[in-house]
C-alpha positions, -999 to +999 in steps of 0.1 A: +347+006-351+344+033-377+377+023-396+366+006-416+339+029-434+366+055-430+388+033-449+359+034-477+352+064-476+383+088-468+365+123-474+340+117-455+348+139-419+339+112-390+340+125-353+344+099-324+331+113-296+350+103-260+380+092-266+392+077-231+415+052-244+458+056-257+446+027-282+417+041-299+434+073-305+470+057-320+443+033-340+424+066-355+461+088-356+476+054-373+450+051-399+446+087-409+482+086-415+481+057-432+453+053-453+448+095-457+413+095-437+394+123-421+385+110-385+388+135-356+390+125-317+371+148-291+385+141-261+366+153-226+385+169-204+384+142-172+395+114-195+431+140-196+427+149-157+415+117-142+428+083-137+405+055-129+429+052-096+408+087-085+374+071-090+385+049-059+391+079-037+361+098-055+329+078-064+314+111-078+344+108-105+328+075-118+315+085-154+311+069-189+324+061-208+347+048-171+379+067-164+414+047-174+447+042-168+475+075-154+498+063-193+457+067-215+452+107-199+494+112-203+494+101-237+456+115-244+468+149-233+504+148-253+484+152-280+464+183-273 
């Protein structure tokens, strides 16, 4: 991932697109807090409001990166 480069160049503005997992968001938050880096996240609406269970009911919701768990969506919504 980009985190080693962010640590090496803490003043560089880095944007991670399409964050869909809570663990990725937590790692970015942790790195920004501990190493004073400048990593930003792009969250997409479908990853905030739909989950992998919704794809089973409506295959039109299939996307890339794939929809994740309800817990992931809830965590990402909490970042707003």
